[in-house]
C-alpha positions in Angstrom: 106.1 78.5 108.5 107.7 80.7 105.6 105.9 83.9 105.1 106.2 86.8 102.7 105.1 90.2 104.0 104.4 92.1 100.7 104.6 95.7 101.0 106.2 95.5 104.3 107.3 99.2 104.4 109.4 100.0 107.5 108.5 96.7 109.0 105.7 96.0 111.6 104.6 93.7 114.4 102.9 90.7 112.7 101.5 89.1 115.8 97.9 90.5 114.7 98.4 88.3 111.5 99.2 85.2 113.6 102.9 85.3 113.0 105.1 83.8 115.7 108.8 84.1 116.4 109.5 80.9 115.0 108.2 81.8 111.4 110.7 82.8 108.9 109.4 86.2 107.6 110.7 87.7 104.2 109.6 91.4 103.7 109.2 92.8 100.5 108.9 96.6 99.4 109.9 98.9 96.5 111.2 101.7 99.1 115.0 101.3 99.9 114.8 103.7 102.7 111.8 101.9 104.5 113.6 98.6 103.9 116.6 99.8 105.7 114.5 100.9 108.5 112.9 97.4 108.7 116.2 95.7 108.5 117.4 97.6 111.6 114.0 97.1 113.5 113.7 93.4 112.6 117.1 91.9 112.1 116.0 88.5 112.3 113.9 88.9 109.3 115.0 88.8 105.6 114.0 91.9 103.5 114.3 92.2 99.8 113.4 95.0 97.4 110.8 93.9 95.0 107.3 94.6 93.6 104.4 92.3 93.8 103.9 92.1 90.1 107.3 90.4 89.7 108.4 88.7 93.0 112.1 88.0 93.4 111.2 84.7 95.0 111.3 81.0 93.9 108.2 79.1 93.0 106.4 77.1 95.6 108.8 78.5 98.3 106.4 80.0 100.8 103.4 78.8 102.9 101.7 82.1 103.3 101.7 85.7 101.8 100.3 88.7 103.9 99.8 92.1 102.8 98.4 95.2 104.7 97.0 97.9 102.3 99.7 97.3 99.7 97.7 95.3 97.0 95.5 98.6 96.1 98.7 100.2 94.8 99.7 97.2 92.4 98.6 95.5 89.3 96.3 93.2 91.1 96.0 90.5 88.4 99.8 90.2 87.9 100.4 90.3 91.7 97.8 87.6 92.5 99.5 85.4 89.6 102.9 86.0 91.2 101.6 85.1 94.8 100.1 82.0 93.4 103.4 81.0 91.9 105.5 81.4 95.1 103.0 79.5 97.4 103.2 75.7 98.2 100.1 73.8 97.1 97.7 74.5 100.1 99.5 77.9 101.0 97.4 80.7 102.1 97.1 84.4 101.7 95.8 87.2 103.8 95.2 90.7 102.6 93.6 93.9 103.9 92.2 96.2 101.2 90.7 99.6 100.5 86.7 99.6 100.2 85.1 102.1 97.8 84.4 104.6 100.8 88.3 105.2 101.2 88.7 106.3 97.5 85.5 108.5 97.7 86.8 110.2 100.9 90.2 110.9 99.4 88.4 112.5 96.5 86.3 114.6 98.7 88.5 115.6 101.4 92.1 115.6 99.9 91.8 116.0 96.0 89.2 118.7 95.5 89.9 121.6 94.4 93.5 120.5 93.4 93.1 119.7 89.6 95.9 117.2 89.4 94.8 115.2 92.6 91.4 115.4 91.5 92.2 114.0 88.1 94.2 111.2 89.9 91.4 110.4 92.3 88.9 110.2 89.4 91.2 107.6 87.8 91.4 105.6 90.8 87.5 105.6 91.1 87.3 104.5 87.6 89.8 101.8 88.0 88.0 100.6 90.9 84.7 100.5 89.2 86.6 98.7 86.2 88.1 96.2 88.7 84.5 95.8 90.4 83.3 94.6 87.0 86.3 92.6 85.4 88.7 91.7 88.4 91.5 93.8 86.5 93.2 97.0 87.0 94.7 99.5 84.5 97.7 101.4 85.1 98.0 105.1 85.0 100.8 107.4 83.9 104.3 106.0 84.2 102.9 102.7 85.1 101.5 103.6 88.6 98.5 101.7 89.6 95.8 102.5 92.2 92.2 101.3 92.9 89.6 100.4 95.4 88.6 96.8 95.7 85.2 95.0 96.1 84.4 91.6 97.1 83.0 90.9 93.7 86.2 92.2 91.7 88.3 90.2 94.3 86.4 86.9 93.8 86.8 87.3 89.9 90.5 88.1 90.1 91.5 85.5 92.6 89.4 82.7 91.1 91.2 83.6 87.6 94.5 83.3 89.5 93.7 79.9 90.9 92.7 80.4 94.5 90.0 78.6 96.3 88.3 79.1 99.7 87.9 82.9 99.3 86.5 84.7 102.2 86.0 88.3 103.2 85.4 90.1 106.5 85.2 93.9 107.4 87.6 95.4 110.1 88.3 98.9 111.3 91.8 100.2 110.1 94.0 103.2 110.7 92.5 105.1 107.7 88.9 103.9 108.1 87.2 100.6 107.4 89.2 97.9 105.5 88.2 94.6 104.4 90.2 91.6 104.8 90.5 88.6 102.3 91.6 85.2 103.1 92.2 82.5 100.5 94.6 79.5 99.7 96.1 77.8 96.9 94.6 74.6 95.9 96.5 71.5 97.0 95.2 69.5 93.9 96.6 70.5 90.3 93.5 71.8 88.4 94.1 71.6 84.6 92.4 74.9 84.1 94.7 76.7 86.7 97.3 79.0 84.8 100.7 77.6 84.6 103.6 79.9 85.5 106.6 79.6 83.6 110.0 80.9 84.6 
């Protein structure tokens, strides 16, 4: 199976994601230092520098995309469109995401009383609320994006991007509760699905 690990960081063991040694894994991240570490830790994998909003991958070239707590730091609607583009028909995606409680905890325990951090955390909170209602995120200064996600917002965004069989489950994570999302790209071409041009 051809798999993309989006936001791979310094690389990680992917057994818990159901990845086997026979799978061909391509890790993507924006941080060159972390990619260098990943290449040394997992020499049998391919690692590329790239952002979720503009994947440096060919269309319909992967069977699965996985991402552990990276999507909250991306423009979600652009990233989902790109993931849809690179997946083969019937391909799947698996994400873990931040629930609203993570953003509230960050605001209360790490931002206040620092005014700059508090302002940014209030933006993240507002962006998460906007995402909940619209399935879209809004960038902050210099294009930085961050939000929390809700099942409602993810259903809107993923359906808009053309994904089907969307499911959610809650799970404990290293920084508190996360929720996992599973979906797939339809095998059938739907005329209402967005067309991705090169």
